[in-house]
N, C-alpha and C positions, 0 to 999 in steps of 0.2 A: 504494500500500500504506500502511495506517496506520502511524504511527511512535510510539515511546514513548522517553522519556528513559532512557538507560543511566546509573544513578547511579554505577556503578563507574568509568566513564570520563568522565563529565561531558559526554557528547554524546548525540545522538539516534540510536537504533538501530532496525532494523526490528522491528515488533511481531510476536509469534507469531500464527499464524493459527488461527482457530477451526474452519475447514473441514478437509478431508482432503487439501489440497494443501500439502505440506511444502516445505522449503527447496529440495529437489531434484526436485520434481514430485509427482505423485499418490501417496498412500500405498497400501500393500498389506500384507497380513499378513506376507508374506515380508520386506518392508522394515522393518516394526516389530520383528519378532523378530530380524532381523540387527542392527538398531541396539541393541536391548536386550542382545544377546549381546556386541557390541563394547564397550558400556558396562561390563558386568560383567567382561569380560576385562581391561579397563583399571583398574577401580577397585574391583572386588569386589561381592558381593551387597548390601552395605549401601548402595551408591549407587543401587540400582535402585528406581525408583518410576514411576508413570504420568506424573507431572509432569516428572521428569528425562528420561524417554525422549521425551516430547513435545518438550521443549526441544532435545534432540539432533536431532530431526527438523524443528524450526522450526514446531511447531504447539502448540496448547493441549492439555492432557491429555485433555480431553473428546473430542478428535478420534480418540483411540486406542480408545475403547470399542466402536467398530464392529469392531475387530480382536482385542481382548482385553477381557473383561468387568471386569477389575480386576487388582490385583497378583498374586493367586493364579493367574489365567489367564495372566498374563505369565510367571510362574515355570514353569507347565506348558508354555508355549510355548518356554522355554529348553530344557527336556527334549526337546521335539519337535525343536528345532533340532539338538541333539546327535545324536539318532537319525537325523535326515535326513542329517547329515554322515557318519554311519557308513554309511548306505546308499550315499551317493555314493562313499565310499572303497571299499566292497566292489564297486561296479559298475565301478570303474576298473581292476580286474584280474580275470583269469579265476577262476571258481569252482573250488575243488579237487574232483577227481573222487571222493574218498573222504569219507564223512561226518565222520570224525574229523579229517581234515586241514582240512576246511571249518570245523569248530568252532574249531580252533586259529586259523584265519585271522580269524574273527569276533572271537575273544578278543583277538588282537594288535591289530586295528584299533580295538576298543573302548578298549584301553589308550592307543593313539595319540590318539584323540579326547579322552579324559579329560585327558591331559597337555597337549593343545593348549588346553584350557579348564579349568584347575584350579579356578577359582573357581565354575564352574557344575557341575562333576562331582558334588559332594555332593547336588545336587538329584536325581540318578539314584536315590538312596536315599530321601531325605526326602519327595519328592513321590509316590513309589510307596507310601509309608506313608499318605499323605493322600488319594490318588485311587483309587477303586474301579477294578477291571480294565476294565469296559466304558466308563468315562469317560476312559481314558488316550488320548493322541493316537494317531492311526492309525499314525504312523511307529513308535511304541513297540510297538503291537500287531503290526505286521508283523515287528518284531524277535523278539517272542515266538514268532510263527508259524514263523519261519525256523528257530529252534533246535528247536522241537518236531518239525518236519518232519525235520530231520537226525537227531534221536534216534530217530525212527520208522524211519529207514533202517537203524538198528543192529539191528533185529529185536526190540526190546523190546516187551512188552505195554503196555497203556495205563497201568496203575498204575506200572510201572517207568519208563515214559517221563516221567510227571509227576514222579516222585521224582528222576530224573536231571536234568530241567529245573530243578527247584528247586536241586539241588546245583550244577549248572554255573553258573547265573545268579548264585547267591549267592557262589560262589567268585570268579568274574570281578569282580563288583562289589566284594566285600570286599577282594580283592587290590589292585584299582586304588585304592580309597580308602585302604588301608593304605600304599601306596607314596606317596600324596599327603600323608600326615599330617605334622603339625608335630612334629619331633623335636629340632631344634637350639634350645637355650635362648638362646645369644648368638652370632649369626653372626660378629660382629667379634672374638671371643675366639680367639687363636691356639692356646692350650693345649687339646688335644682334650677333656680331662676337664671343664674349665670351659665349653668351647663346648657340650657336651652337658648341662651342669648336673648332673653326677654328684654334686657336693657337696650337692645338695638331696635326694638319696636316701639314707635310712639304710642304711649298709653292712651292718649285722647283719640287718636285716629283708629287704633286697632284694638279696642277693648275686648271684643269677643274673640278675636284670634289669639290674643295674649292669654285669655282665660282658658281657651280650648287647647293651647299648645301642649300642656303636660299630657293630656289624653291623646292628642294626635301623635305624640312622640312614642306612644306604646303601639306595638304591633296589634292589629285587629285579629290576626290569626285566622285559621280555617273557619272558626265559628262565625266570625263577622262576614266572611265570604259567603257562607251558607245562608245567613239571614237575608242578605241582599239578593242572592240568587232566587230564593223562594219568593221574595217580594216581586221580582221581575216575572217569574213564571206564573204567579197568581194573576198577573195582569193579562197574560195571553191565554192561559188554560187553567182557570180556577179549579181547585180540587173540590171533592164532594163536600 
């Protein structure tokens, strides 16, 4: 194997390979996406690049273009990886017999996947704004199909099904991202008011927001997600 000098350590280190055999064997799309996901989980989205992902795999960045056409494709691949993980979680337990219960199961598992990968979860919104429906990864489209099918079991007509689909998916994603949001101004501050940065908010202009801030800073959790989902579903298909 060719070698190159490692300037950081003053010794000779294995050179990265230009082919598609990485440090641990032949590359695959699954390995590339898993490596990119692990990198972002550890260091955040700002660390992601074709070059850095290649370095993690022990290959040159050019070797990745067979599996992802560029950074945008890599970002879409991260969305695909999260939806694939969601599918795996759903397959690991029995499907609920009732459509509404199954929607709750999907929502709860989506919450779990997002909190397992908090740096990647915002892509579930931003990449959907950038990528047309037909160009989204198949795992994403299967997720859409699953929810539409369940809503169809509720006896809704086509228009109502689409409206409910938009409401349900928007609520689940919005709730998840809301629970992941940055609320604490100074994590090391023991005083609750200063920890939340309430001194930065004008008391006369924002009295309600200041009052609600301590509660907003707490995660609503899956229970809050379920309450809102039921309220939405009752509007489209009220229970008995």
